[in-house]
VOGU-3710 file (C-alpha; in Angstrom, 3 decimals, decimal comma):
1> mtttapsdvr> -23,016/-6,466/10,757  -21,947/-10,096/10,972  -19,589/-11,295/8,286  -17,997/-14,594/7,473  -15,074/-15,566/5,286  -13,852/-18,843/3,868  -11,837/-20,785/6,423  -8,583/-21,331/4,584  -6,030/-20,976/7,357  -4,519/-24,400/7,821
11> pdppespgdr> -1,068/-25,859/8,363  0,881/-27,225/5,428  2,249/-30,772/5,610  5,996/-31,127/6,134  8,097/-30,598/3,006  5,288/-29,062/0,987  5,983/-27,985/-2,616  6,263/-24,414/-1,361  8,906/-25,412/1,178  10,949/-27,243/-1,448
21> slaefgyrqe> 10,613/-24,292/-3,816  11,925/-21,940/-1,136  14,948/-24,169/-0,577  15,852/-23,742/-4,250  16,448/-20,056/-3,556  18,782/-20,746/-0,644  16,336/-20,310/2,239  14,753/-22,639/4,764  11,085/-22,494/5,692  10,725/-20,487/8,923
31> lhrslgryas> 7,484/-18,551/8,490  4,404/-20,727/8,970  2,872/-21,660/5,616  -0,819/-21,485/6,518  -2,530/-19,045/4,138  -4,977/-20,089/1,437  -6,183/-18,303/-1,692  -8,656/-15,997/0,033  -6,112/-15,038/2,684  -3,615/-14,230/-0,085
41> faagfsfisv> -6,236/-12,107/-1,852  -7,010/-10,382/1,456  -3,340/-9,446/1,910  -3,335/-7,492/-1,346  -6,867/-6,098/-1,139  -6,501/-4,903/2,453  -3,272/-3,009/1,634  -5,096/-1,209/-1,190  -8,199/-0,810/1,020  -10,452/1,272/-1,195
51> lttvfqffaf> -12,612/2,434/1,711  -9,605/3,702/3,669  -7,850/5,566/0,902  -10,855/6,763/-1,092  -12,397/8,256/2,054  -9,028/9,724/3,016  -8,178/11,358/-0,335  -11,484/11,943/-2,144  -11,592/15,522/-0,845  -8,040/16,139/-2,073
61> gyafggpvff> -8,802/14,868/-5,571  -12,024/16,846/-5,826  -10,515/20,054/-4,437  -7,825/20,122/-7,113  -9,547/18,467/-10,050  -13,254/19,024/-9,681  -15,657/16,326/-10,941  -13,400/15,502/-13,905  -10,875/13,939/-11,542  -13,028/10,791/-11,767
71> wtwpavlvgq> -11,382/9,970/-15,111  -7,975/9,689/-13,491  -9,261/6,529/-11,825  -9,559/4,311/-14,943  -6,322/5,797/-16,326  -4,352/4,886/-13,201  -6,061/1,487/-13,041  -4,888/0,583/-16,560  -1,323/1,609/-15,732  -1,257/-0,302/-12,464
81> lavaacfael> -2,816/-3,393/-14,059  0,179/-3,456/-16,408  2,496/-3,285/-13,389  0,474/-5,967/-11,579  0,655/-8,277/-14,608  4,458/-8,015/-14,577  4,488/-8,661/-10,834  2,231/-11,688/-11,312  4,822/-13,236/-13,626  7,559/-12,603/-11,066
91> aarypisgai> 5,477/-13,921/-8,154  5,121/-17,206/-10,039  8,875/-17,485/-10,539  10,157/-15,989/-7,272  7,639/-16,818/-4,488  9,708/-15,178/-1,741  9,001/-12,670/1,051  10,366/-9,201/0,402  9,034/-9,320/-3,127  10,297/-5,980/-4,492
101> yqwssrlsnl> 13,783/-6,463/-3,018  14,011/-10,081/-4,123  12,648/-9,525/-7,630  14,810/-6,487/-8,361  17,945/-8,172/-6,983  17,467/-11,309/-9,054  16,624/-9,389/-12,231  19,555/-6,971/-11,920  22,094/-7,193/-9,089  22,162/-7,043/-5,306
111> sfgwfagwim> 23,133/-3,354/-5,092  20,275/-2,216/-7,333  17,848/-4,577/-5,612  18,983/-3,370/-2,195  18,076/0,214/-3,053  14,710/-0,953/-4,410  14,041/-2,705/-1,096  15,390/0,209/0,952  13,207/2,759/-0,839  10,215/0,416/-0,643
121> vigqivvvaa> 10,438/-0,297/3,079  10,892/3,383/4,000  7,829/4,160/1,906  5,864/1,333/3,520  6,620/2,576/7,029  5,336/6,033/6,135  2,226/4,522/4,506  1,525/2,676/7,778  1,444/5,998/9,613  -0,623/7,670/6,891
131> aalalqmvlp> -3,210/4,866/6,946  -3,565/5,137/10,724  -4,264/8,869/10,367  -7,348/8,081/8,276  -9,295/7,311/11,459  -9,678/11,058/11,978  -11,743/11,273/8,782  -14,444/8,955/10,138  -14,404/8,367/13,911  -15,381/11,927/14,993
141> aiwsgfqlvg> -18,083/11,861/12,291  -19,548/8,757/13,956  -19,389/10,115/17,515  -17,986/13,394/18,816  -16,513/11,540/21,792  -13,746/10,263/19,518  -12,451/13,824/19,329  -10,114/13,420/22,295  -8,121/16,611/21,678  -9,883/19,969/21,412
151> gdpspisadg> -13,161/20,466/19,584  -12,368/20,914/15,882  -12,337/17,527/14,099  -11,092/18,883/10,752  -7,857/17,024/9,886  -6,257/20,280/8,745  -6,937/22,067/12,061  -4,524/21,962/14,996  -6,997/20,000/17,150  -7,862/17,597/14,358
161> aanaavlgvi> -4,223/16,953/13,499  -3,322/16,245/17,119  -6,340/13,981/17,595  -5,471/12,106/14,399  -2,044/11,360/15,842  -3,533/10,088/19,122  -6,031/7,803/17,385  -3,310/6,611/15,017  -0,922/5,664/17,817  -3,671/3,677/19,566
171> llvlttlvnv> -4,339/1,774/16,343  -0,624/1,100/15,799  -0,327/-0,422/19,265  -3,102/-2,877/18,387  -1,763/-3,776/14,928  1,730/-4,288/16,313  0,389/-6,721/18,897  -1,419/-8,685/16,178  1,741/-8,787/14,057  3,614/-10,296/16,982
181> vdnrvmsvin> 1,025/-12,848/18,098  0,510/-15,338/15,247  0,082/-15,279/11,480  -3,157/-17,266/11,805  -4,654/-14,527/13,984  -3,427/-11,903/11,534  -4,923/-13,842/8,621  -8,326/-14,306/10,275  -8,544/-10,583/11,064  -7,524/-9,751/7,496
191> rvgvtaeiig> -10,054/-12,094/5,915  -12,970/-11,043/8,099  -12,038/-7,386/7,677  -11,773/-7,659/3,894  -15,116/-9,459/3,719  -16,699/-6,658/5,755  -15,025/-4,045/3,561  -16,294/-5,615/0,331  -19,843/-5,883/1,702  -19,662/-2,304/2,954
201> avliivlllt> -18,287/-1,034/-0,357  -21,095/-2,703/-2,309  -23,711/-1,220/0,045  -22,168/2,239/-0,247  -22,169/1,995/-4,050  -25,796/0,887/-4,198  -26,982/3,552/-1,762  -25,035/6,368/-3,409  -26,201/5,477/-6,904  -29,823/5,192/-5,766
211> hserspgitf> -29,591/8,636/-4,124  -28,140/10,340/-7,180  -28,694/14,097/-7,505  -27,243/14,510/-11,004  -26,246/12,619/-14,155  -22,838/11,041/-14,875  -22,212/13,855/-17,362  -21,014/15,939/-14,416  -17,740/13,998/-14,539  -16,735/16,029/-17,614
221> htgegstglf> -16,764/19,298/-15,642  -13,485/20,663/-14,287  -15,078/22,630/-11,469  -14,378/26,145/-10,244  -10,864/27,378/-9,734  -9,221/24,543/-11,611  -6,065/25,112/-13,665  -7,581/23,617/-16,792  -8,287/20,052/-17,793  -4,666/18,891/-17,954
231> galmvgsfma> -3,698/20,422/-14,622  -6,857/19,103/-12,987  -6,141/15,574/-14,165  -2,465/15,644/-13,179  -3,103/16,757/-9,597  -6,427/14,931/-9,315  -4,651/11,683/-10,188  -2,907/11,800/-6,799  -5,930/10,175/-5,166  -6,094/7,244/-7,585
241> ayvmigfdsa> -2,306/6,858/-7,447  -2,425/6,731/-3,653  -5,233/4,173/-3,591  -3,974/1,626/-6,108  -0,730/0,521/-4,488  0,181/-2,466/-2,352  -1,259/-5,215/-4,552  2,216/-6,772/-4,455  1,507/-7,695/-0,813  0,095/-11,005/-2,029
251> gemseethnp> 3,620/-11,700/-3,263  5,103/-10,495/0,029  3,191/-13,282/1,777  4,349/-16,035/-0,617  6,388/-17,876/2,015  3,235/-18,195/4,114  0,906/-19,183/1,263  -0,079/-22,626/-0,003  0,958/-23,232/-3,622  2,352/-19,693/-3,972
261> rrtaprtilt> 3,468/-20,073/-7,595  -0,159/-20,655/-8,556  -1,934/-18,568/-5,922  0,053/-15,311/-5,694  -0,119/-14,287/-9,395  -3,885/-14,654/-9,436  -4,484/-12,882/-6,145  -2,236/-9,954/-7,139  -4,404/-9,346/-10,202  -7,770/-10,033/-8,570
271> algaagllgg> -6,979/-7,802/-5,577  -6,176/-4,844/-7,827  -9,055/-5,577/-10,200  -11,632/-5,806/-7,415  -10,315/-2,693/-5,687  -10,239/-0,783/-8,965  -13,842/-1,644/-9,808  -15,256/-0,939/-6,341  -13,241/2,230/-5,835  -14,200/3,692/-9,192
281> livlggllaa> -17,890/3,139/-8,517  -17,592/4,709/-5,047  -15,947/7,819/-6,507  -18,643/8,068/-9,171  -21,412/7,499/-6,617  -20,001/10,189/-4,352  -19,994/12,745/-7,153  -23,547/11,881/-8,185  -25,034/11,776/-4,673  -23,344/14,820/-3,110
291> psltdghlgv> -25,985/17,380/-2,026  -23,888/20,155/-3,547  -20,724/20,360/-5,622  -20,125/24,029/-4,873  -20,732/24,607/-1,145  -17,138/23,713/-0,243  -17,918/20,622/1,841  -16,944/18,068/-0,807  -13,428/19,471/-1,136  -12,904/19,482/2,653
301> dglsyvltss> -14,979/16,706/4,251  -15,126/14,377/1,253  -17,199/11,209/1,258  -17,983/11,304/4,987  -20,014/14,447/4,268  -21,810/12,735/1,364  -22,790/9,663/3,386  -24,116/11,474/6,437  -25,901/14,244/4,515  -27,372/12,172/1,677
311> lgdgvgrall> -28,184/8,931/3,482  -29,025/10,297/6,922  -27,032/10,142/10,132  -28,080/6,603/11,078  -27,229/4,866/7,809  -24,247/7,109/7,200  -22,699/6,367/10,581  -23,283/2,631/10,220  -21,413/2,656/6,914  -18,668/4,811/8,406
321> advvvaiava> -18,225/2,158/11,106  -17,453/-0,295/8,318  -14,872/2,176/7,023  -13,245/2,144/10,473  -12,856/-1,639/10,186  -11,299/-1,183/6,744  -8,822/1,383/8,079  -7,755/-0,896/10,928  -7,288/-3,882/8,624  -5,426/-1,763/6,057
331> tlaiqtaacr> -3,007/-0,511/8,705  -2,433/-4,102/9,826  -1,833/-5,315/6,259  0,591/-2,518/5,385  2,539/-3,090/8,594  2,692/-6,817/7,823  4,061/-6,131/4,336  6,737/-3,816/5,746  7,658/-6,480/8,306  8,170/-9,076/5,568
341> mlfsmardnq> 10,376/-6,678/3,622  12,564/-6,016/6,674  12,709/-9,742/7,415  13,708/-10,626/3,855  16,488/-8,049/3,658  17,759/-8,890/7,138  17,824/-12,596/6,283  20,381/-11,725/3,599  22,338/-9,650/6,142  21,480/-6,425/4,335
351> lpfsrrlakv> 20,332/-4,245/7,243  21,609/-3,010/10,612  20,884/-5,532/13,372  20,121/-8,141/10,717  20,387/-11,089/13,068  17,630/-9,781/15,331  15,409/-8,617/12,486  15,688/-11,999/10,743  14,774/-14,028/13,821  11,451/-15,865/13,578
361> nprtgmpsap> 9,584/-17,033/16,655  9,264/-20,803/16,050  5,991/-20,963/17,994  4,152/-18,150/16,223  5,969/-18,219/12,894  6,241/-14,419/13,022  9,319/-12,143/12,874  8,584/-10,087/15,986  11,416/-7,543/15,817  10,383/-6,084/12,427
371> alvvgvlaaa> 6,825/-5,604/13,725  8,120/-3,598/16,682  10,474/-1,544/14,499  7,751/-0,658/11,995  5,248/0,128/14,763  7,628/2,393/16,689  8,877/4,263/13,610  5,346/4,784/12,277  4,183/6,055/15,683  7,152/8,438/15,797
381> llllnfaspd> 6,160/9,815/12,399  2,664/10,495/13,718  4,146/12,904/16,245  4,903/15,215/13,318  1,167/15,713/13,001  1,210/17,510/16,362  3,842/19,993/15,231  2,914/20,474/11,588  0,087/18,754/9,690  1,509/20,214/6,465
391> aflaigttci> 4,802/18,419/7,100  3,084/15,081/7,470  0,984/15,684/4,359  4,218/16,217/2,457  5,705/13,019/3,898  2,531/11,058/3,187  2,535/12,104/-0,458  6,261/11,421/-0,718  5,855/7,817/0,399  3,674/7,125/-2,647
401> vmlylayamv> 6,437/8,458/-4,886  8,831/6,055/-3,185  6,588/3,054/-3,797  6,153/4,013/-7,456  9,912/4,387/-7,820  10,503/0,997/-6,189  7,984/-0,572/-8,581  9,850/0,957/-11,543  13,072/-0,546/-10,164  11,447/-3,930/-10,810
411> tgpllvrrlr> 9,679/-3,325/-14,117  12,813/-1,663/-15,547  15,213/-4,605/-15,044  12,433/-6,992/-16,087  12,075/-5,180/-19,422  15,843/-5,334/-19,961  15,736/-9,087/-19,344  12,889/-9,486/-21,832  14,636/-7,490/-24,549  17,790/-9,552/-24,070
421> gqftadgtde> 15,795/-12,761/-24,281  16,804/-13,697/-20,722  13,328/-13,920/-19,192  11,751/-17,297/-19,722  8,097/-18,239/-19,626  8,958/-21,866/-18,931  8,148/-23,707/-15,718  5,221/-25,221/-13,888  3,467/-24,406/-10,646  2,810/-26,725/-7,713
431> tgaplfslgr> -0,062/-28,409/-9,560  1,949/-29,056/-12,725  0,219/-26,303/-14,719  2,301/-23,755/-16,701  3,404/-20,701/-14,740  1,463/-17,486/-15,247  2,871/-15,741/-18,318  2,015/-12,752/-20,496  3,399/-14,585/-23,504  3,790/-12,392/-26,585
441> wgvpvnvlal> 2,171/-9,514/-24,696  5,068/-9,441/-22,240  7,116/-6,692/-23,916  4,278/-4,222/-24,693  2,711/-4,663/-21,250  6,122/-4,263/-19,602  6,844/-1,110/-21,629  3,484/0,351/-20,567  4,147/-0,568/-16,923  7,575/1,087/-16,900
451> lygllmtvnl> 6,542/4,236/-18,784  3,445/4,671/-16,641  5,452/4,178/-13,445  8,145/6,682/-14,403  5,674/9,312/-15,630  3,528/8,986/-12,505  6,634/9,217/-10,313  7,551/12,514/-11,984  3,954/13,753/-11,713  3,759/12,940/-8,010
461> awpraevydp> 7,205/14,349/-7,214  6,798/17,574/-9,195  7,264/20,469/-6,707  3,819/22,059/-6,983  3,380/24,771/-4,381  -0,408/24,300/-4,302  0,055/20,657/-3,284  3,093/20,623/-1,030  3,040/24,173/0,352  -0,554/25,453/0,164
471> agghwyfqwf> 0,024/27,979/2,961  3,073/29,422/1,199  6,388/30,582/2,589  8,046/27,180/3,096  10,196/26,321/0,094  11,333/23,107/1,770  7,738/21,805/1,804  7,408/22,497/-1,911  10,602/20,551/-2,615  10,044/18,040/0,164
481> tvlfllvtvg> 9,554/14,991/-2,061  12,790/15,560/-3,955  14,709/16,302/-0,757  13,266/13,275/1,064  14,242/10,970/-1,798  17,760/12,412/-1,895  18,157/11,959/1,861  16,802/8,390/1,704  19,167/7,428/-1,113  22,030/9,294/0,571
491> lgclyrwlra> 21,557/7,406/3,838  21,423/4,166/1,882  24,685/4,992/0,113  26,331/5,878/3,422  25,233/2,615/5,032  26,444/0,514/2,114  29,775/2,370/2,061  30,257/1,691/5,773  29,432/-1,994/5,235  31,929/-2,271/2,406
501> hrghtaevga> 34,552/-0,403/4,436  34,129/-2,948/7,244  34,355/-5,856/4,844  30,740/-7,054/5,215  29,491/-8,963/2,191  26,388/-11,003/1,466  24,351/-12,206/-1,481  20,702/-12,832/-2,162  19,737/-16,224/-0,844  22,844/-16,641/1,264
511> plavpaess> 22,302/-17,355/4,968  23,630/-14,940/7,539  27,354/-15,506/7,837  28,300/-12,946/10,465  28,781/-14,041/14,092  26,971/-11,015/15,515  24,585/-8,272/14,467  25,659/-6,160/11,545  25,664/-2,444/12,093
//
């Protein structure tokens, strides 16, 4: 399939409005400002990547919730739209890389913002690895030759888990190279990939709905073996919660975007809105077109089974090839977002080896060291899939909890500012138009965003044995999310204590003031 995308990658003139805006926050323009509106949209949409995550987690949602898990999709979408609306306001006022860290720090204080950034970047690195693993769900279904290890392609088998790690490492090598080369190359790949993903998603929706085997009323059934409607919805919501994250990536790329105060708020909302609409229709189409809801395939093989069995091998494999493109672009986008977070925190001297991590190649406009760090750490995580697929499943689910918690560490301080009357809607964007604002809806939308985020964090982190330790006998898997969060926060506290003990200080927006790398 040949796809095209608007050509909006172009250099900004010297001293653009975006450059001057960045200087107001205490930074100089180092990243190349070359991304237009579609490229900004692509950054957010490709992180969400409905084809990647829906294909990866549809089976999980169906296995636990049955057909009724479909209704978790609109519920999660409403909650995340409230979060996205708050982020859109902040993107208009703080168009800076490292969005979560920067926003939380400026709304509260550096210590609180640092932990928001720390939790976010650890979660992002794990999401990079989890996205790369999704190749195992589709490549062997396209051609058995992609099963390089053993003969069982099931992701939960020993052979499938090992093969997933091999395919994932190969993909990470490629995405790391792209993240080192040039932001224009990265942007072109993102835009073309997102265009292909949208076209593929629309085709999948049309084909699934036209091959329907049952009526939409099936979505009110809980399925066999469910724990009741409430339990089905709570666990089934994991899939929707996993899919609809990363829309803040449009804000992460603000320092590389033309007119970011105007562009980023709109692309944050449109990326989530488009992904929410397409993803919901794909989930519905999969439930309606599945040959059987009771033969066990839907809860194990998911949408790959639906496409190949309902549409035929030829059409199904062609559409799965489009999913492969979506997975590759999603992995690239998530890695890019993690790189910008590392760069932003290092620029404020807030990480070990900050001077190296904050260095930008003047020719490419890319921070190369963060790309290598994220790529290596994500590849190392994939090795866990060789030893224990259950361990990586626990880590993969935990990373979503971390992103939700980091989001709440932004919406919480923002609500406090609103209630104190310290958050202003004043200001204009680069074109002279008023900044994006929720106006009188700011407080109720912010309350919804915070409550939703906290409740979903608790839901995701709740130590359910059937989710985190399905085989039984490993209490540490069941409590893995809680333990992982405690270890992450504990390591963060230790690092900050060591910094303070050595007399290292820095503030948001302050240039690096140490003569050598911090450690």
